[in-house]
PDB file of N, CA, C and O in Angstrom:
ATOM      1  N   MET A   1     -46.814   8.826  75.575  1.00  0.00           N
ATOM      2  CA  MET A   1     -47.798   8.749  74.518  1.00  0.00           C
ATOM      3  C   MET A   1     -47.953   7.295  74.079  1.00  0.00           C
ATOM      4  O   MET A   1     -46.962   6.592  73.878  1.00  0.00           O
ATOM      5  N   VAL A   2     -49.197   6.850  73.931  1.00  0.00           N
ATOM      6  CA  VAL A   2     -49.492   5.484  73.547  1.00  0.00           C
ATOM      7  C   VAL A   2     -49.492   5.374  72.025  1.00  0.00           C
ATOM      8  O   VAL A   2     -50.116   6.170  71.323  1.00  0.00           O
ATOM      9  N   LYS A   3     -48.779   4.371  71.541  1.00  0.00           N
ATOM     10  CA  LYS A   3     -48.705   4.154  70.098  1.00  0.00           C
ATOM     11  C   LYS A   3     -49.922   3.339  69.657  1.00  0.00           C
ATOM     12  O   LYS A   3     -50.179   2.255  70.180  1.00  0.00           O
ATOM     13  N   VAL A   4     -50.651   3.868  68.704  1.00  0.00           N
ATOM     14  CA  VAL A   4     -51.844   3.203  68.201  1.00  0.00           C
ATOM     15  C   VAL A   4     -51.459   2.422  66.947  1.00  0.00           C
ATOM     16  O   VAL A   4     -50.896   2.978  66.004  1.00  0.00           O
ATOM     17  N   GLU A   5     -51.769   1.130  66.951  1.00  0.00           N
ATOM     18  CA  GLU A   5     -51.487   0.307  65.777  1.00  0.00           C
ATOM     19  C   GLU A   5     -52.595   0.476  64.753  1.00  0.00           C
ATOM     20  O   GLU A   5     -53.781   0.495  65.083  1.00  0.00           O
ATOM     21  N   GLU A   6     -52.177   0.597  63.506  1.00  0.00           N
ATOM     22  CA  GLU A   6     -53.150   0.724  62.438  1.00  0.00           C
ATOM     23  C   GLU A   6     -53.560  -0.660  61.975  1.00  0.00           C
ATOM     24  O   GLU A   6     -52.713  -1.507  61.694  1.00  0.00           O
ATOM     25  N   LYS A   7     -54.860  -0.886  61.897  1.00  0.00           N
ATOM     26  CA  LYS A   7     -55.362  -2.154  61.381  1.00  0.00           C
ATOM     27  C   LYS A   7     -55.577  -2.001  59.886  1.00  0.00           C
ATOM     28  O   LYS A   7     -56.213  -1.051  59.428  1.00  0.00           O
ATOM     29  N   LYS A   8     -55.044  -2.944  59.139  1.00  0.00           N
ATOM     30  CA  LYS A   8     -55.246  -2.919  57.695  1.00  0.00           C
ATOM     31  C   LYS A   8     -56.382  -3.876  57.369  1.00  0.00           C
ATOM     32  O   LYS A   8     -56.332  -5.062  57.692  1.00  0.00           O
ATOM     33  N   ILE A   9     -57.394  -3.341  56.730  1.00  0.00           N
ATOM     34  CA  ILE A   9     -58.545  -4.136  56.355  1.00  0.00           C
ATOM     35  C   ILE A   9     -58.306  -4.716  54.966  1.00  0.00           C
ATOM     36  O   ILE A   9     -57.959  -3.991  54.034  1.00  0.00           O
ATOM     37  N   ARG A  10     -58.494  -6.017  54.834  1.00  0.00           N
ATOM     38  CA  ARG A  10     -58.352  -6.686  53.550  1.00  0.00           C
ATOM     39  C   ARG A  10     -59.661  -6.512  52.775  1.00  0.00           C
ATOM     40  O   ARG A  10     -60.650  -7.188  53.060  1.00  0.00           O
ATOM     41  N   VAL A  11     -59.661  -5.616  51.811  1.00  0.00           N
ATOM     42  CA  VAL A  11     -60.865  -5.265  51.055  1.00  0.00           C
ATOM     43  C   VAL A  11     -61.431  -6.472  50.315  1.00  0.00           C
ATOM     44  O   VAL A  11     -62.644  -6.679  50.285  1.00  0.00           O
ATOM     45  N   PHE A  12     -60.550  -7.261  49.723  1.00  0.00           N
ATOM     46  CA  PHE A  12     -61.008  -8.369  48.881  1.00  0.00           C
ATOM     47  C   PHE A  12     -61.471  -9.590  49.670  1.00  0.00           C
ATOM     48  O   PHE A  12     -61.922 -10.572  49.080  1.00  0.00           O
ATOM     49  N   SER A  13     -61.366  -9.539  50.991  1.00  0.00           N
ATOM     50  CA  SER A  13     -61.888 -10.643  51.795  1.00  0.00           C
ATOM     51  C   SER A  13     -63.416 -10.582  51.871  1.00  0.00           C
ATOM     52  O   SER A  13     -64.058 -11.566  52.238  1.00  0.00           O
ATOM     53  N   ASN A  14     -63.994  -9.442  51.528  1.00  0.00           N
ATOM     54  CA  ASN A  14     -65.444  -9.297  51.499  1.00  0.00           C
ATOM     55  C   ASN A  14     -65.967  -9.825  50.164  1.00  0.00           C
ATOM     56  O   ASN A  14     -65.476  -9.432  49.106  1.00  0.00           O
ATOM     57  N   LYS A  15     -66.952 -10.706  50.207  1.00  0.00           N
ATOM     58  CA  LYS A  15     -67.452 -11.324  48.977  1.00  0.00           C
ATOM     59  C   LYS A  15     -68.180 -10.347  48.057  1.00  0.00           C
ATOM     60  O   LYS A  15     -68.397 -10.656  46.886  1.00  0.00           O
ATOM     61  N   LEU A  16     -68.559  -9.183  48.561  1.00  0.00           N
ATOM     62  CA  LEU A  16     -69.264  -8.198  47.736  1.00  0.00           C
ATOM     63  C   LEU A  16     -68.325  -7.318  46.906  1.00  0.00           C
ATOM     64  O   LEU A  16     -68.772  -6.612  46.002  1.00  0.00           O
ATOM     65  N   VAL A  17     -67.026  -7.360  47.214  1.00  0.00           N
ATOM     66  CA  VAL A  17     -66.060  -6.544  46.476  1.00  0.00           C
ATOM     67  C   VAL A  17     -65.598  -7.331  45.251  1.00  0.00           C
ATOM     68  O   VAL A  17     -65.065  -8.432  45.389  1.00  0.00           O
ATOM     69  N   PRO A  18     -65.798  -6.772  44.047  1.00  0.00           N
ATOM     70  CA  PRO A  18     -65.396  -7.498  42.834  1.00  0.00           C
ATOM     71  C   PRO A  18     -63.877  -7.566  42.694  1.00  0.00           C
ATOM     72  O   PRO A  18     -63.147  -6.778  43.295  1.00  0.00           O
ATOM     73  N   LYS A  19     -63.419  -8.516  41.894  1.00  0.00           N
ATOM     74  CA  LYS A  19     -61.993  -8.692  41.644  1.00  0.00           C
ATOM     75  C   LYS A  19     -61.479  -7.535  40.785  1.00  0.00           C
ATOM     76  O   LYS A  19     -62.093  -7.186  39.776  1.00  0.00           O
ATOM     77  N   HIS A  20     -60.344  -6.938  41.189  1.00  0.00           N
ATOM     78  CA  HIS A  20     -59.707  -5.856  40.452  1.00  0.00           C
ATOM     79  C   HIS A  20     -58.334  -6.338  39.991  1.00  0.00           C
ATOM     80  O   HIS A  20     -57.598  -6.952  40.763  1.00  0.00           O
ATOM     81  N   VAL A  21     -57.990  -6.061  38.735  1.00  0.00           N
ATOM     82  CA  VAL A  21     -56.690  -6.452  38.190  1.00  0.00           C
ATOM     83  C   VAL A  21     -56.087  -5.254  37.469  1.00  0.00           C
ATOM     84  O   VAL A  21     -56.725  -4.648  36.608  1.00  0.00           O
ATOM     85  N   LYS A  22     -54.842  -4.915  37.833  1.00  0.00           N
ATOM     86  CA  LYS A  22     -54.126  -3.838  37.146  1.00  0.00           C
ATOM     87  C   LYS A  22     -53.582  -4.397  35.835  1.00  0.00           C
ATOM     88  O   LYS A  22     -52.924  -5.437  35.826  1.00  0.00           O
ATOM     89  N   LEU A  23     -53.854  -3.711  34.732  1.00  0.00           N
ATOM     90  CA  LEU A  23     -53.411  -4.180  33.415  1.00  0.00           C
ATOM     91  C   LEU A  23     -51.956  -3.797  33.156  1.00  0.00           C
ATOM     92  O   LEU A  23     -51.468  -2.775  33.639  1.00  0.00           O
ATOM     93  N   THR A  24     -51.273  -4.648  32.376  1.00  0.00           N
ATOM     94  CA  THR A  24     -49.924  -4.313  31.923  1.00  0.00           C
ATOM     95  C   THR A  24     -50.055  -3.296  30.788  1.00  0.00           C
ATOM     96  O   THR A  24     -51.154  -3.063  30.284  1.00  0.00           O
ATOM     97  N   LYS A  25     -48.951  -2.702  30.395  1.00  0.00           N
ATOM     98  CA  LYS A  25     -48.984  -1.708  29.308  1.00  0.00           C
ATOM     99  C   LYS A  25     -49.467  -2.341  28.003  1.00  0.00           C
ATOM    100  O   LYS A  25     -50.203  -1.706  27.247  1.00  0.00           O
ATOM    101  N   ASN A  26     -49.060  -3.590  27.727  1.00  0.00           N
ATOM    102  CA  ASN A  26     -49.521  -4.267  26.505  1.00  0.00           C
ATOM    103  C   ASN A  26     -51.026  -4.498  26.555  1.00  0.00           C
ATOM    104  O   ASN A  26     -51.721  -4.281  25.562  1.00  0.00           O
ATOM    105  N   GLU A  27     -51.534  -4.939  27.711  1.00  0.00           N
ATOM    106  CA  GLU A  27     -52.970  -5.163  27.861  1.00  0.00           C
ATOM    107  C   GLU A  27     -53.736  -3.853  27.732  1.00  0.00           C
ATOM    108  O   GLU A  27     -54.811  -3.815  27.132  1.00  0.00           O
ATOM    109  N   GLU A  28     -53.182  -2.775  28.297  1.00  0.00           N
ATOM    110  CA  GLU A  28     -53.822  -1.458  28.176  1.00  0.00           C
ATOM    111  C   GLU A  28     -53.951  -1.068  26.705  1.00  0.00           C
ATOM    112  O   GLU A  28     -55.011  -0.624  26.265  1.00  0.00           O
ATOM    113  N   ASN A  29     -52.868  -1.237  25.951  1.00  0.00           N
ATOM    114  CA  ASN A  29     -52.885  -0.875  24.527  1.00  0.00           C
ATOM    115  C   ASN A  29     -53.919  -1.702  23.764  1.00  0.00           C
ATOM    116  O   ASN A  29     -54.601  -1.180  22.883  1.00  0.00           O
ATOM    117  N   GLU A  30     -54.038  -2.989  24.098  1.00  0.00           N
ATOM    118  CA  GLU A  30     -55.027  -3.852  23.438  1.00  0.00           C
ATOM    119  C   GLU A  30     -56.448  -3.364  23.704  1.00  0.00           C
ATOM    120  O   GLU A  30     -57.269  -3.297  22.789  1.00  0.00           O
ATOM    121  N   VAL A  31     -56.738  -3.023  24.968  1.00  0.00           N
ATOM    122  CA  VAL A  31     -58.085  -2.558  25.337  1.00  0.00           C
ATOM    123  C   VAL A  31     -58.401  -1.244  24.631  1.00  0.00           C
ATOM    124  O   VAL A  31     -59.487  -1.075  24.077  1.00  0.00           O
ATOM    125  N   LEU A  32     -57.450  -0.318  24.656  1.00  0.00           N
ATOM    126  CA  LEU A  32     -57.673   0.996  24.040  1.00  0.00           C
ATOM    127  C   LEU A  32     -57.880   0.885  22.530  1.00  0.00           C
ATOM    128  O   LEU A  32     -58.724   1.577  21.961  1.00  0.00           O
ATOM    129  N   SER A  33     -57.109   0.014  21.888  1.00  0.00           N
ATOM    130  CA  SER A  33     -57.280  -0.140  20.439  1.00  0.00           C
ATOM    131  C   SER A  33     -58.567  -0.902  20.114  1.00  0.00           C
ATOM    132  O   SER A  33     -59.205  -0.630  19.097  1.00  0.00           O
ATOM    133  N   LYS A  34     -58.950  -1.843  20.962  1.00  0.00           N
ATOM    134  CA  LYS A  34     -60.189  -2.600  20.750  1.00  0.00           C
ATOM    135  C   LYS A  34     -61.402  -1.670  20.732  1.00  0.00           C
ATOM    136  O   LYS A  34     -62.295  -1.814  19.897  1.00  0.00           O
ATOM    137  N   PHE A  35     -61.419  -0.709  21.670  1.00  0.00           N
ATOM    138  CA  PHE A  35     -62.559   0.203  21.781  1.00  0.00           C
ATOM    139  C   PHE A  35     -62.330   1.532  21.047  1.00  0.00           C
ATOM    140  O   PHE A  35     -63.219   2.384  21.023  1.00  0.00           O
ATOM    141  N   HIS A  36     -61.140   1.713  20.448  1.00  0.00           N
ATOM    142  CA  HIS A  36     -60.800   2.942  19.713  1.00  0.00           C
ATOM    143  C   HIS A  36     -60.998   4.182  20.586  1.00  0.00           C
ATOM    144  O   HIS A  36     -61.687   5.127  20.202  1.00  0.00           O
ATOM    145  N   ILE A  37     -60.378   4.157  21.769  1.00  0.00           N
ATOM    146  CA  ILE A  37     -60.502   5.263  22.720  1.00  0.00           C
ATOM    147  C   ILE A  37     -59.144   5.633  23.300  1.00  0.00           C
ATOM    148  O   ILE A  37     -58.163   4.910  23.128  1.00  0.00           O
ATOM    149  N   LYS A  38     -59.102   6.757  23.981  1.00  0.00           N
ATOM    150  CA  LYS A  38     -57.947   7.200  24.767  1.00  0.00           C
ATOM    151  C   LYS A  38     -58.228   6.835  26.223  1.00  0.00           C
ATOM    152  O   LYS A  38     -59.391   6.673  26.591  1.00  0.00           O
ATOM    153  N   PRO A  39     -57.199   6.701  27.063  1.00  0.00           N
ATOM    154  CA  PRO A  39     -57.424   6.292  28.456  1.00  0.00           C
ATOM    155  C   PRO A  39     -58.388   7.207  29.218  1.00  0.00           C
ATOM    156  O   PRO A  39     -59.204   6.724  30.005  1.00  0.00           O
ATOM    157  N   TYR A  40     -58.301   8.512  28.993  1.00  0.00           N
ATOM    158  CA  TYR A  40     -59.150   9.447  29.731  1.00  0.00           C
ATOM    159  C   TYR A  40     -60.637   9.323  29.352  1.00  0.00           C
ATOM    160  O   TYR A  40     -61.493   9.918  30.007  1.00  0.00           O
ATOM    161  N   GLN A  41     -60.941   8.559  28.306  1.00  0.00           N
ATOM    162  CA  GLN A  41     -62.334   8.365  27.914  1.00  0.00           C
ATOM    163  C   GLN A  41     -63.006   7.217  28.675  1.00  0.00           C
ATOM    164  O   GLN A  41     -64.216   7.017  28.572  1.00  0.00           O
ATOM    165  N   LEU A  42     -62.215   6.476  29.430  1.00  0.00           N
ATOM    166  CA  LEU A  42     -62.778   5.422  30.280  1.00  0.00           C
ATOM    167  C   LEU A  42     -63.387   6.059  31.535  1.00  0.00           C
ATOM    168  O   LEU A  42     -63.004   7.168  31.909  1.00  0.00           O
ATOM    169  N   PRO A  43     -64.325   5.373  32.182  1.00  0.00           N
ATOM    170  CA  PRO A  43     -64.815   5.877  33.476  1.00  0.00           C
ATOM    171  C   PRO A  43     -63.658   5.922  34.477  1.00  0.00           C
ATOM    172  O   PRO A  43     -62.739   5.107  34.412  1.00  0.00           O
ATOM    173  N   TYR A  44     -63.714   6.874  35.392  1.00  0.00           N
ATOM    174  CA  TYR A  44     -62.628   7.076  36.351  1.00  0.00           C
ATOM    175  C   TYR A  44     -62.852   6.298  37.639  1.00  0.00           C
ATOM    176  O   TYR A  44     -63.981   5.977  38.010  1.00  0.00           O
ATOM    177  N   ILE A  45     -61.740   6.004  38.310  1.00  0.00           N
ATOM    178  CA  ILE A  45     -61.767   5.496  39.674  1.00  0.00           C
ATOM    179  C   ILE A  45     -60.628   6.204  40.404  1.00  0.00           C
ATOM    180  O   ILE A  45     -59.525   6.326  39.871  1.00  0.00           O
ATOM    181  N   LYS A  46     -60.893   6.664  41.607  1.00  0.00           N
ATOM    182  CA  LYS A  46     -59.892   7.433  42.345  1.00  0.00           C
ATOM    183  C   LYS A  46     -58.773   6.545  42.869  1.00  0.00           C
ATOM    184  O   LYS A  46     -58.991   5.391  43.239  1.00  0.00           O
ATOM    185  N   LYS A  47     -57.564   7.114  42.890  1.00  0.00           N
ATOM    186  CA  LYS A  47     -56.410   6.364  43.389  1.00  0.00           C
ATOM    187  C   LYS A  47     -56.518   6.111  44.889  1.00  0.00           C
ATOM    188  O   LYS A  47     -55.780   5.287  45.429  1.00  0.00           O
ATOM    189  N   SER A  48     -57.430   6.808  45.570  1.00  0.00           N
ATOM    190  CA  SER A  48     -57.640   6.608  47.002  1.00  0.00           C
ATOM    191  C   SER A  48     -58.676   5.530  47.306  1.00  0.00           C
ATOM    192  O   SER A  48     -58.945   5.240  48.472  1.00  0.00           O
ATOM    193  N   ASP A  49     -59.264   4.930  46.257  1.00  0.00           N
ATOM    194  CA  ASP A  49     -60.228   3.842  46.444  1.00  0.00           C
ATOM    195  C   ASP A  49     -59.523   2.683  47.158  1.00  0.00           C
ATOM    196  O   ASP A  49     -58.408   2.325  46.777  1.00  0.00           O
ATOM    197  N   PRO A  50     -60.142   2.089  48.178  1.00  0.00           N
ATOM    198  CA  PRO A  50     -59.481   1.015  48.929  1.00  0.00           C
ATOM    199  C   PRO A  50     -59.011  -0.159  48.066  1.00  0.00           C
ATOM    200  O   PRO A  50     -57.940  -0.713  48.316  1.00  0.00           O
ATOM    201  N   ALA A  51     -59.781  -0.540  47.073  1.00  0.00           N
ATOM    202  CA  ALA A  51     -59.379  -1.649  46.195  1.00  0.00           C
ATOM    203  C   ALA A  51     -58.159  -1.263  45.365  1.00  0.00           C
ATOM    204  O   ALA A  51     -57.273  -2.088  45.142  1.00  0.00           O
ATOM    205  N   ILE A  52     -58.108  -0.031  44.915  1.00  0.00           N
ATOM    206  CA  ILE A  52     -56.978   0.454  44.113  1.00  0.00           C
ATOM    207  C   ILE A  52     -55.720   0.508  44.969  1.00  0.00           C
ATOM    208  O   ILE A  52     -54.638   0.141  44.511  1.00  0.00           O
ATOM    209  N   LEU A  53     -55.861   0.962  46.205  1.00  0.00           N
ATOM    210  CA  LEU A  53     -54.717   0.986  47.112  1.00  0.00           C
ATOM    211  C   LEU A  53     -54.184  -0.419  47.359  1.00  0.00           C
ATOM    212  O   LEU A  53     -52.972  -0.626  47.419  1.00  0.00           O
ATOM    213  N   GLU A  54     -55.083  -1.375  47.501  1.00  0.00           N
ATOM    214  CA  GLU A  54     -54.661  -2.742  47.810  1.00  0.00           C
ATOM    215  C   GLU A  54     -53.934  -3.418  46.651  1.00  0.00           C
ATOM    216  O   GLU A  54     -53.005  -4.193  46.879  1.00  0.00           O
ATOM    217  N   ILE A  55     -54.342  -3.136  45.403  1.00  0.00           N
ATOM    218  CA  ILE A  55     -53.655  -3.770  44.270  1.00  0.00           C
ATOM    219  C   ILE A  55     -52.419  -2.980  43.833  1.00  0.00           C
ATOM    220  O   ILE A  55     -51.642  -3.449  43.002  1.00  0.00           O
ATOM    221  N   GLY A  56     -52.242  -1.792  44.390  1.00  0.00           N
ATOM    222  CA  GLY A  56     -51.044  -1.006  44.097  1.00  0.00           C
ATOM    223  C   GLY A  56     -51.084  -0.261  42.779  1.00  0.00           C
ATOM    224  O   GLY A  56     -50.035   0.057  42.218  1.00  0.00           O
ATOM    225  N   ALA A  57     -52.269   0.022  42.275  1.00  0.00           N
ATOM    226  CA  ALA A  57     -52.385   0.779  41.022  1.00  0.00           C
ATOM    227  C   ALA A  57     -52.073   2.251  41.282  1.00  0.00           C
ATOM    228  O   ALA A  57     -52.358   2.784  42.355  1.00  0.00           O
ATOM    229  N   LYS A  58     -51.487   2.886  40.288  1.00  0.00           N
ATOM    230  CA  LYS A  58     -51.123   4.298  40.401  1.00  0.00           C
ATOM    231  C   LYS A  58     -51.925   5.117  39.403  1.00  0.00           C
ATOM    232  O   LYS A  58     -52.583   4.578  38.514  1.00  0.00           O
ATOM    233  N   GLU A  59     -51.854   6.414  39.569  1.00  0.00           N
ATOM    234  CA  GLU A  59     -52.531   7.332  38.657  1.00  0.00           C
ATOM    235  C   GLU A  59     -52.056   7.077  37.229  1.00  0.00           C
ATOM    236  O   GLU A  59     -50.855   6.994  36.974  1.00  0.00           O
ATOM    237  N   GLY A  60     -53.010   6.953  36.296  1.00  0.00           N
ATOM    238  CA  GLY A  60     -52.686   6.694  34.901  1.00  0.00           C
ATOM    239  C   GLY A  60     -52.812   5.233  34.515  1.00  0.00           C
ATOM    240  O   GLY A  60     -52.775   4.905  33.329  1.00  0.00           O
ATOM    241  N   ASP A  61     -52.962   4.341  35.501  1.00  0.00           N
ATOM    242  CA  ASP A  61     -53.136   2.915  35.205  1.00  0.00           C
ATOM    243  C   ASP A  61     -54.578   2.626  34.806  1.00  0.00           C
ATOM    244  O   ASP A  61     -55.487   3.403  35.097  1.00  0.00           O
ATOM    245  N   ILE A  62     -54.766   1.506  34.142  1.00  0.00           N
ATOM    246  CA  ILE A  62     -56.107   1.037  33.804  1.00  0.00           C
ATOM    247  C   ILE A  62     -56.347  -0.247  34.583  1.00  0.00           C
ATOM    248  O   ILE A  62     -55.490  -1.130  34.630  1.00  0.00           O
ATOM    249  N   VAL A  63     -57.519  -0.337  35.194  1.00  0.00           N
ATOM    250  CA  VAL A  63     -57.873  -1.471  36.024  1.00  0.00           C
ATOM    251  C   VAL A  63     -59.048  -2.209  35.391  1.00  0.00           C
ATOM    252  O   VAL A  63     -60.011  -1.598  34.927  1.00  0.00           O
ATOM    253  N   LYS A  64     -58.946  -3.533  35.382  1.00  0.00           N
ATOM    254  CA  LYS A  64     -60.010  -4.397  34.871  1.00  0.00           C
ATOM    255  C   LYS A  64     -60.760  -4.940  36.088  1.00  0.00           C
ATOM    256  O   LYS A  64     -60.154  -5.504  36.998  1.00  0.00           O
ATOM    257  N   ILE A  65     -62.082  -4.764  36.094  1.00  0.00           N
ATOM    258  CA  ILE A  65     -62.903  -5.186  37.232  1.00  0.00           C
ATOM    259  C   ILE A  65     -63.890  -6.249  36.759  1.00  0.00           C
ATOM    260  O   ILE A  65     -64.605  -6.063  35.775  1.00  0.00           O
ATOM    261  N   PHE A  66     -63.911  -7.375  37.487  1.00  0.00           N
ATOM    262  CA  PHE A  66     -64.815  -8.480  37.179  1.00  0.00           C
ATOM    263  C   PHE A  66     -65.975  -8.431  38.157  1.00  0.00           C
ATOM    264  O   PHE A  66     -65.800  -8.712  39.342  1.00  0.00           O
ATOM    265  N   ARG A  67     -67.162  -8.075  37.669  1.00  0.00           N
ATOM    266  CA  ARG A  67     -68.351  -7.983  38.526  1.00  0.00           C
ATOM    267  C   ARG A  67     -69.276  -9.157  38.262  1.00  0.00           C
ATOM    268  O   ARG A  67     -69.425  -9.609  37.127  1.00  0.00           O
ATOM    269  N   ARG A  68     -69.895  -9.642  39.332  1.00  0.00           N
ATOM    270  CA  ARG A  68     -70.895 -10.704  39.186  1.00  0.00           C
ATOM    271  C   ARG A  68     -72.243 -10.063  38.889  1.00  0.00           C
ATOM    272  O   ARG A  68     -72.585  -9.017  39.441  1.00  0.00           O
ATOM    273  N   SER A  69     -73.001 -10.708  38.009  1.00  0.00           N
ATOM    274  CA  SER A  69     -74.309 -10.202  37.627  1.00  0.00           C
ATOM    275  C   SER A  69     -75.291 -11.362  37.604  1.00  0.00           C
ATOM    276  O   SER A  69     -74.981 -12.435  37.087  1.00  0.00           O
ATOM    277  N   SER A  70     -76.472 -11.146  38.162  1.00  0.00           N
ATOM    278  CA  SER A  70     -77.477 -12.211  38.185  1.00  0.00           C
ATOM    279  C   SER A  70     -78.022 -12.504  36.789  1.00  0.00           C
ATOM    280  O   SER A  70     -78.482 -13.616  36.529  1.00  0.00           O
ATOM    281  N   THR A  71     -77.976 -11.533  35.900  1.00  0.00           N
ATOM    282  CA  THR A  71     -78.511 -11.742  34.550  1.00  0.00           C
ATOM    283  C   THR A  71     -77.437 -12.097  33.527  1.00  0.00           C
ATOM    284  O   THR A  71     -77.686 -12.897  32.625  1.00  0.00           O
ATOM    285  N   ALA A  72     -76.250 -11.516  33.655  1.00  0.00           N
ATOM    286  CA  ALA A  72     -75.199 -11.717  32.660  1.00  0.00           C
ATOM    287  C   ALA A  72     -74.105 -12.677  33.123  1.00  0.00           C
ATOM    288  O   ALA A  72     -73.216 -13.013  32.341  1.00  0.00           O
ATOM    289  N   GLY A  73     -74.153 -13.120  34.361  1.00  0.00           N
ATOM    290  CA  GLY A  73     -73.101 -13.997  34.886  1.00  0.00           C
ATOM    291  C   GLY A  73     -71.939 -13.184  35.410  1.00  0.00           C
ATOM    292  O   GLY A  73     -71.887 -12.865  36.598  1.00  0.00           O
ATOM    293  N   GLU A  74     -71.001 -12.843  34.533  1.00  0.00           N
ATOM    294  CA  GLU A  74     -69.868 -12.008  34.925  1.00  0.00           C
ATOM    295  C   GLU A  74     -69.699 -10.893  33.906  1.00  0.00           C
ATOM    296  O   GLU A  74     -69.772 -11.124  32.699  1.00  0.00           O
ATOM    297  N   VAL A  75     -69.474  -9.693  34.396  1.00  0.00           N
ATOM    298  CA  VAL A  75     -69.311  -8.520  33.537  1.00  0.00           C
ATOM    299  C   VAL A  75     -67.921  -7.948  33.789  1.00  0.00           C
ATOM    300  O   VAL A  75     -67.497  -7.815  34.937  1.00  0.00           O
ATOM    301  N   VAL A  76     -67.212  -7.610  32.708  1.00  0.00           N
ATOM    302  CA  VAL A  76     -65.889  -6.999  32.823  1.00  0.00           C
ATOM    303  C   VAL A  76     -66.020  -5.518  32.494  1.00  0.00           C
ATOM    304  O   VAL A  76     -66.573  -5.151  31.457  1.00  0.00           O
ATOM    305  N   VAL A  77     -65.511  -4.673  33.379  1.00  0.00           N
ATOM    306  CA  VAL A  77     -65.502  -3.229  33.151  1.00  0.00           C
ATOM    307  C   VAL A  77     -64.075  -2.717  33.341  1.00  0.00           C
ATOM    308  O   VAL A  77     -63.271  -3.348  34.028  1.00  0.00           O
ATOM    309  N   TYR A  78     -63.770  -1.587  32.738  1.00  0.00           N
ATOM    310  CA  TYR A  78     -62.450  -0.991  32.828  1.00  0.00           C
ATOM    311  C   TYR A  78     -62.578   0.389  33.458  1.00  0.00           C
ATOM    312  O   TYR A  78     -63.539   1.114  33.201  1.00  0.00           O
ATOM    313  N   ARG A  79     -61.599   0.742  34.284  1.00  0.00           N
ATOM    314  CA  ARG A  79     -61.570   2.048  34.925  1.00  0.00           C
ATOM    315  C   ARG A  79     -60.167   2.638  34.796  1.00  0.00           C
ATOM    316  O   ARG A  79     -59.166   1.923  34.840  1.00  0.00           O
ATOM    317  N   TYR A  80     -60.123   3.965  34.637  1.00  0.00           N
ATOM    318  CA  TYR A  80     -58.873   4.729  34.541  1.00  0.00           C
ATOM    319  C   TYR A  80     -58.604   5.361  35.892  1.00  0.00           C
ATOM    320  O   TYR A  80     -59.450   6.084  36.417  1.00  0.00           O
ATOM    321  N   VAL A  81     -57.448   5.101  36.456  1.00  0.00           N
ATOM    322  CA  VAL A  81     -57.125   5.592  37.807  1.00  0.00           C
ATOM    323  C   VAL A  81     -56.702   7.059  37.731  1.00  0.00           C
ATOM    324  O   VAL A  81     -55.777   7.416  37.002  1.00  0.00           O
ATOM    325  N   VAL A  82     -57.400   7.903  38.503  1.00  0.00           N
ATOM    326  CA  VAL A  82     -57.084   9.336  38.573  1.00  0.00           C
ATOM    327  C   VAL A  82     -56.779   9.740  39.993  1.00  0.00           C
ATOM    328  O   VAL A  82     -56.491  10.908  40.254  1.00  0.00           O
TER     329      VAL A  82
END
């Protein structure tokens, strides 16, 4: 039987993929208190998302995403990993 090597694709090497950062527990608490929300009230992102897998985020983490915008420059959004 021939062993097939798995190629790992570097998601963030593509310029169209925005920067993703896993927040620390202190940063999570700051964001939640700033917006007066619970984590489950944030938009969801699946733990199987390639960017989430690459940064090592787990279910229950909050991820900060920096998106480029032609009108606003840079937009920061938050996602709850499910």
